[in-house]
N, C-alpha and C positions, 0 to 999 in steps of 0.2 A: 205234332212237333212245333216248337216255337223257334223262330229265327228273327234276326234283326235285318231290316232293310232301311237304310238311311237313318232317320231319327225315330222311325216307328217300329214297334214290335208287332210282328204278324203271326197269326196262327196258320198253319198248313195242315189241313185235315183231309185225307183221301176219302173219308166217308161222306163228305159234303158234296152232294151232287152239283156239278156245274161250277163250283167255286174252288179255286186253288189256294187263295190266300186272302186275308183281310186283317185290318188292324184290330188289336185287342179292344180299343176304344169303341168299336162297333159290334162287339160280341153279342150284346143284347139285341141290337137292331137286326143283325144278320140272322140270329136265331128265329126271329119272327117270320123270316121268309119261309122257313120250313114248318111253320104252324099253319100254313094255308096250302091245301092240296093243289089248287090251280097254279100257284107260284112255283111249287115243286115241279109240276109238269112243264112249266115255262122254262125253268132252269135246265131240265132235261133236254128240251128242244134246242135251247141256246148252246148247250154243250155239244149236241150233235152237229149244229151248224157251224160254230166257230171254235169249239174247244172249251176247255175250262177257262173261266174268267177270273181276273183279280179285282179286288176292291181296294182302293187307296184313298187316303185323305191327303189333300194337297191344295195348293193355290190354283183355283180354276179361272183366274184372270177375269173376275167379274161375274162369272156364272156360278150357280149354286151346285151344279153337277154336270158331268160330261161322260159320254160313252166314246171311247177310243177303240175303234175296231182294229186298228193296226197294232195296238198294244194289248188288245183283248182285256181292257181295263175299264171298270166304272170308277170315275173319280168324283169324290165328294169334296166340296170346298171346306176348308178348315173352319169357316164360320159356322157350319152346321153343328160342330161339336159343342158350341155354346147355346144351341137352340134346343127345341123340343125333340123328344124321341120320335114323335109322330112325323115331324118334318124330315128327320133323317131317313125314316122308313119310306116316306112318300117319294123323296128324291131318288132313293136307291131303287125303288120299284119302277119309277118313271124311266130311269136309264136302263133297267132290265127290259122293259117293253121296247125301248129304242134298240137294244142289243138284238131283240127278236126280229127287228126289221133291218138288220145289217145289210142284207143283200140288196134291199131297195135303196138304202143310203148310198152304198157303193156304186150302184148303177147310175144314180143321179149325178154323183160327182164325176164319174168317168164319161158319161154321155152328154152332159149339159154344158153348153158354152156361154150361156147368157146368165148374168148374175140375178136378174129379176126372176127368171124361171127357176133357177136353182133354189134361191132363198124361199120362194113361194112353196115349192114342192117339199123341201125339207121341213118347213113349218107345218105342212099338211100331215106329214108322217108324225111329227112331234105332237100335234094336236090329238091324233089317234092314241098315242101313248099316254097323254095327259088324261083323256077321257077314261081309258082303261084303269089308270091309277086312281082316279076319282071314284070309280066303281068298286075297286077291290080293297082299298085301304080301310073303309069303315067295317069291313068284315073282320078285320084284325084288331083295330083299336077302338071300335064302337062308333055308332052313328053320331054321337054328340061331340066327338073330338074334333078339334081344329087342326088342319094340316094343309100343306101346299097342295094346290090343284083341287081343293074342295069346291071352289066356286068357278071352275072352268066351265065356260058356256058351250053347249053343244054346237052353237053356230061358230064356224071357223073364223068368220070375219072379225069377231071380237077377240078371239085368241091372237090372230095375226096382228090386229091393231095394237094389242098390249105388247107383243114382242117387238113391234117397231118402236113404240115410244120408250120402251125399257132399254133399247139399244142392242137387244139380242139379235135382231135381224141384221142390223148393221155389222155386228161382230161376225156373223156368218158370211156376209158379203165380203168383208175384209179378209177373212180366213181363206176363202176359196178364189175370189176374183179381186185381188187388191188393186188391179189396174183399171177396173170398171167402176163407174159411178152407180151407186144404188139409189133408186128413187123411192121404192115402196108403193103401196096402192092407196095411201090416204089422199085427200083432196089436194093437199100441198106436199111437196117432197119432204120426206122425213128430215133431211138435213137442214131444212129451212125452219124447223120448229125448235125454239129455244127451250131452256129448262122449264120456264114458267108455262109455256104452251103444253109441254108434255105432262106436267103435273096436273094441269086442268083436264086434259084428255084422260089421264089415268083416273082422276076422280069420277068423271062421267062413266067410264067403263066399270069402275069399281061398284058404283051404285046400281048400274044397269045389270050387272052380273049377280050381285048379291041380293038385289031387290029389297034391301032393308037399309034404312037410314042409320047413321051413326050420330049420336048426340054430341053437341059441342061440350067442351069442359064447363062452359057457363050454362048451367041448367035453366037459367031464365030465358035463354034464347031458343029459338025453334030449331028442330033437327034439320040437318042438311039432307037433301035428297036430290035425285036426278033432275026433276023438274025445276027445282029452285036454282040449281047451277045453270041450267039452260036459260032460265029467265034472266039471270044476272049477266050471262054472256050476251044475250040479245040487247040488253039495256046498255052495256058498255062497249059493244063492238063498234059503234060509229066513232068512238074516241080513242081506240087503242088497237094498233096493228096486230099485236099478239092475240088479243081477245077475238078479233075478227077472223084470224086464221083458225083459231080453235073452233069457232062457231061454224066456219066453212067445213072443217073436218067432221064435226059432230053432225051437221045436217047431212052430209054425204054418207056417214056411217050409220046413223040411226033412223033417218027418215026414208 
Protein backbone atom coordinates (compact mmCIF):
# COMPACT_ATOMS: atom_id res chain seq x y z
CA UNK A 1 0.00 0.00 0.00
CA UNK A 2 1.20 3.53 -0.75
CA UNK A 3 0.27 6.46 1.44
CA UNK A 4 1.36 10.06 1.93
CA UNK A 5 3.13 11.30 5.06
CA UNK A 6 4.03 15.00 4.99
CA UNK A 7 5.76 15.73 1.70
CA UNK A 8 7.08 12.20 1.16
CA UNK A 9 5.28 9.24 -0.34
CA UNK A 10 5.87 6.05 1.66
CA UNK A 11 5.53 2.36 0.90
CA UNK A 12 3.94 0.17 3.56
CA UNK A 13 4.58 -3.51 2.93
CA UNK A 14 3.68 -6.08 5.53
CA UNK A 15 5.94 -8.59 3.77
CA UNK A 16 9.08 -6.59 4.63
CA UNK A 17 10.56 -8.03 7.79
CA UNK A 18 11.21 -5.38 10.40
CA UNK A 19 10.27 -2.32 8.32
CA UNK A 20 6.83 -0.72 8.42
CA UNK A 21 7.40 2.16 5.98
CA UNK A 22 10.03 3.94 3.91
CA UNK A 23 10.16 6.67 1.22
CA UNK A 24 9.81 5.71 -2.42
CA UNK A 25 13.09 7.53 -3.05
CA UNK A 26 14.84 4.81 -1.03
CA UNK A 27 13.17 1.87 -2.78
CA UNK A 28 16.41 0.66 -4.36
CA UNK A 29 18.46 1.21 -1.19
CA UNK A 30 15.99 -0.57 1.10
CA UNK A 31 15.78 -3.50 -1.30
CA UNK A 32 19.52 -4.04 -0.86
CA UNK A 33 18.97 -4.73 2.83
CA UNK A 34 17.12 -7.85 1.82
CA UNK A 35 19.86 -9.01 -0.54
CA UNK A 36 22.07 -9.88 2.43
CA UNK A 37 21.14 -12.74 4.75
CA UNK A 38 22.95 -11.24 7.75
CA UNK A 39 21.03 -7.97 7.43
CA UNK A 40 17.78 -9.89 7.12
CA UNK A 41 18.55 -11.65 10.40
CA UNK A 42 19.43 -8.32 12.04
CA UNK A 43 16.10 -6.85 10.91
CA UNK A 44 14.37 -9.84 12.49
CA UNK A 45 16.19 -9.29 15.79
CA UNK A 46 15.45 -5.54 15.75
CA UNK A 47 11.76 -6.30 15.13
CA UNK A 48 11.69 -8.65 18.11
CA UNK A 49 13.43 -6.08 20.34
CA UNK A 50 11.74 -2.80 19.41
CA UNK A 51 9.04 -3.67 16.86
CA UNK A 52 8.85 -2.72 13.19
CA UNK A 53 10.84 0.40 12.34
CA UNK A 54 10.21 3.27 9.96
CA UNK A 55 12.72 4.87 7.62
CA UNK A 56 12.37 8.60 6.91
CA UNK A 57 14.25 11.24 4.95
CA UNK A 58 14.36 14.50 6.87
CA UNK A 59 16.60 17.29 8.15
CA UNK A 60 18.93 15.62 10.67
CA UNK A 61 20.33 18.91 11.98
CA UNK A 62 23.90 18.45 10.81
CA UNK A 63 23.99 14.66 11.13
CA UNK A 64 23.90 12.34 8.15
CA UNK A 65 21.59 9.90 9.89
CA UNK A 66 19.95 9.22 13.26
CA UNK A 67 18.29 6.34 15.09
CA UNK A 68 15.35 7.49 17.23
CA UNK A 69 14.32 4.63 19.50
CA UNK A 70 11.39 6.64 20.87
CA UNK A 71 9.94 6.96 17.38
CA UNK A 72 11.32 3.60 16.19
CA UNK A 73 12.65 5.45 13.17
CA UNK A 74 15.87 5.56 11.19
CA UNK A 75 16.23 9.08 9.84
CA UNK A 76 18.44 9.82 6.84
CA UNK A 77 19.37 13.41 6.08
CA UNK A 78 17.95 14.94 2.91
CA UNK A 79 21.50 15.58 1.67
CA UNK A 80 21.97 11.82 1.18
CA UNK A 81 19.40 11.83 -1.62
CA UNK A 82 21.88 13.84 -3.70
CA UNK A 83 24.76 11.50 -2.87
CA UNK A 84 25.76 8.01 -3.88
CA UNK A 85 23.58 4.96 -3.44
CA UNK A 86 26.49 3.37 -1.55
CA UNK A 87 26.45 6.14 1.06
CA UNK A 88 22.68 5.91 1.46
CA UNK A 89 23.02 2.19 2.12
CA UNK A 90 26.00 2.64 4.46
CA UNK A 91 24.21 5.16 6.68
CA UNK A 92 21.04 3.08 6.68
CA UNK A 93 22.98 -0.04 7.72
CA UNK A 94 24.94 1.94 10.33
CA UNK A 95 21.74 3.11 11.99
CA UNK A 96 20.33 -0.41 11.75
CA UNK A 97 23.29 -1.63 13.80
CA UNK A 98 22.61 1.23 16.24
CA UNK A 99 19.00 0.07 16.46
CA UNK A 100 20.31 -3.37 17.36
CA UNK A 101 21.98 -1.77 20.39
CA UNK A 102 18.88 0.13 21.54
CA UNK A 103 18.84 -1.41 25.01
CA UNK A 104 22.46 -0.34 25.60
CA UNK A 105 21.79 3.22 24.40
CA UNK A 106 18.71 3.51 26.62
CA UNK A 107 20.58 2.18 29.64
CA UNK A 108 23.34 4.74 29.17
CA UNK A 109 20.91 7.63 28.88
CA UNK A 110 18.88 6.51 31.90
CA UNK A 111 21.79 5.64 34.21
CA UNK A 112 24.52 8.16 33.33
CA UNK A 113 24.68 11.58 34.97
CA UNK A 114 28.05 12.78 33.66
CA UNK A 115 28.31 14.26 30.16
CA UNK A 116 31.87 12.99 29.53
CA UNK A 117 30.94 9.43 30.50
CA UNK A 118 27.77 9.45 28.42
CA UNK A 119 29.34 10.84 25.24
CA UNK A 120 32.32 8.49 25.50
CA UNK A 121 30.17 5.39 25.92
CA UNK A 122 27.70 6.37 23.20
CA UNK A 123 30.66 6.85 20.87
CA UNK A 124 31.96 3.38 21.80
CA UNK A 125 28.63 1.85 20.78
CA UNK A 126 28.58 3.83 17.54
CA UNK A 127 32.15 2.77 16.77
CA UNK A 128 31.01 -0.86 16.98
CA UNK A 129 28.20 -0.06 14.54
CA UNK A 130 30.64 1.68 12.18
CA UNK A 131 33.03 -1.29 12.15
CA UNK A 132 30.18 -3.71 11.42
CA UNK A 133 29.00 -1.41 8.62
CA UNK A 134 32.52 -1.30 7.18
CA UNK A 135 32.58 -5.10 7.14
CA UNK A 136 29.20 -5.78 5.57
CA UNK A 137 28.75 -3.06 2.92
CA UNK A 138 31.44 -4.43 0.53
CA UNK A 139 29.53 -7.73 0.49
CA UNK A 140 26.65 -5.86 -1.13
CA UNK A 141 28.27 -3.15 -3.29
CA UNK A 142 31.71 -4.66 -3.97
CA UNK A 143 35.16 -4.25 -2.48
CA UNK A 144 36.19 -1.36 -4.74
CA UNK A 145 33.18 0.87 -3.99
CA UNK A 146 33.63 4.04 -1.94
CA UNK A 147 31.21 4.53 0.94
CA UNK A 148 30.90 6.17 4.35
CA UNK A 149 32.68 4.20 7.10
CA UNK A 150 35.03 2.46 4.64
CA UNK A 151 38.07 3.96 6.32
CA UNK A 152 36.92 3.71 9.94
CA UNK A 153 39.92 2.65 11.99
CA UNK A 154 39.68 -0.31 14.40
CA UNK A 155 41.27 1.91 17.05
CA UNK A 156 38.50 3.69 18.89
CA UNK A 157 40.64 6.71 19.78
CA UNK A 158 40.76 7.81 16.13
CA UNK A 159 37.00 7.42 15.69
CA UNK A 160 36.38 9.42 18.87
CA UNK A 161 38.80 12.15 17.84
CA UNK A 162 37.03 12.49 14.48
CA UNK A 163 33.62 12.75 16.11
CA UNK A 164 34.93 15.42 18.45
CA UNK A 165 36.42 17.66 15.76
CA UNK A 166 33.40 17.14 13.49
CA UNK A 167 31.08 18.42 16.22
CA UNK A 168 29.15 15.16 16.62
CA UNK A 169 30.34 14.57 20.20
CA UNK A 170 29.43 18.15 21.12
CA UNK A 171 25.98 17.62 19.58
CA UNK A 172 25.51 14.53 21.76
CA UNK A 173 26.58 16.51 24.83
CA UNK A 174 24.13 19.35 24.08
CA UNK A 175 21.33 16.89 23.36
CA UNK A 176 21.54 15.03 26.67
CA UNK A 177 23.28 17.38 29.11
CA UNK A 178 22.84 20.96 27.87
CA UNK A 179 23.70 22.37 31.30
CA UNK A 180 27.05 20.56 31.54
CA UNK A 181 30.27 21.62 29.83
CA UNK A 182 31.78 18.98 27.57
CA UNK A 183 35.58 18.81 27.35
CA UNK A 184 36.34 15.68 25.31
CA UNK A 185 39.61 13.75 25.64
CA UNK A 186 41.91 15.62 23.26
CA UNK A 187 44.95 17.39 24.72
CA UNK A 188 43.07 20.70 24.58
CA UNK A 189 39.33 21.04 25.29
CA UNK A 190 37.42 20.60 22.05
CA UNK A 191 35.64 23.94 22.55
CA UNK A 192 39.01 25.72 22.44
CA UNK A 193 39.84 24.42 18.95
CA UNK A 194 38.79 26.77 16.15
CA UNK A 195 37.80 25.81 12.61
CA UNK A 196 41.39 25.89 11.33
CA UNK A 197 42.60 23.64 14.15
CA UNK A 198 39.82 21.14 13.52
CA UNK A 199 40.55 21.08 9.79
CA UNK A 200 44.24 20.38 10.42
CA UNK A 201 43.45 17.60 12.88
CA UNK A 202 40.95 16.16 10.42
CA UNK A 203 43.62 16.10 7.72
CA UNK A 204 46.00 14.23 10.02
CA UNK A 205 43.34 11.68 10.95
CA UNK A 206 42.31 11.34 7.31
CA UNK A 207 45.78 10.41 6.14
CA UNK A 208 46.45 8.25 9.19
CA UNK A 209 43.31 6.19 8.64
CA UNK A 210 43.43 5.97 4.83
CA UNK A 211 47.19 5.47 4.80
CA UNK A 212 47.33 6.89 1.27
CA UNK A 213 48.28 10.41 0.16
CA UNK A 214 46.02 12.57 -1.98
CA UNK A 215 47.75 14.50 -4.75
CA UNK A 216 47.37 18.24 -4.90
CA UNK A 217 45.65 19.69 -7.94
CA UNK A 218 49.04 21.05 -8.97
CA UNK A 219 50.70 17.86 -10.17
CA UNK A 220 54.12 19.47 -10.09
CA UNK A 221 53.95 19.62 -6.28
CA UNK A 222 54.55 16.64 -4.04
CA UNK A 223 51.70 14.64 -2.54
CA UNK A 224 50.48 15.59 0.90
CA UNK A 225 50.81 12.92 3.58
CA UNK A 226 50.71 12.49 7.34
CA UNK A 227 54.43 12.99 7.92
CA UNK A 228 54.57 16.17 5.85
CA UNK A 229 51.67 17.73 7.74
CA UNK A 230 53.33 16.86 11.05
CA UNK A 231 56.61 18.40 9.86
CA UNK A 232 54.83 21.59 8.84
CA UNK A 233 53.10 21.79 12.21
CA UNK A 234 56.40 21.42 14.07
CA UNK A 235 57.97 24.10 11.91
CA UNK A 236 55.17 26.62 12.44
CA UNK A 237 54.12 25.86 16.02
CA UNK A 238 56.51 28.38 17.67
CA UNK A 239 54.84 31.21 15.75
CA UNK A 240 51.15 30.30 15.75
CA UNK A 241 48.87 29.44 18.68
CA UNK A 242 46.44 27.39 16.59
CA UNK A 243 49.23 25.33 15.05
CA UNK A 244 50.72 24.76 18.49
CA UNK A 245 47.40 23.48 19.81
CA UNK A 246 47.05 21.12 16.86
CA UNK A 247 50.57 19.78 17.39
CA UNK A 248 49.82 19.22 21.09
CA UNK A 249 46.69 17.25 20.20
CA UNK A 250 48.49 15.31 17.47
CA UNK A 251 51.38 14.32 19.74
CA UNK A 252 48.91 13.23 22.41
CA UNK A 253 46.83 11.25 19.92
CA UNK A 254 49.43 9.65 17.65
CA UNK A 255 52.62 9.30 19.72
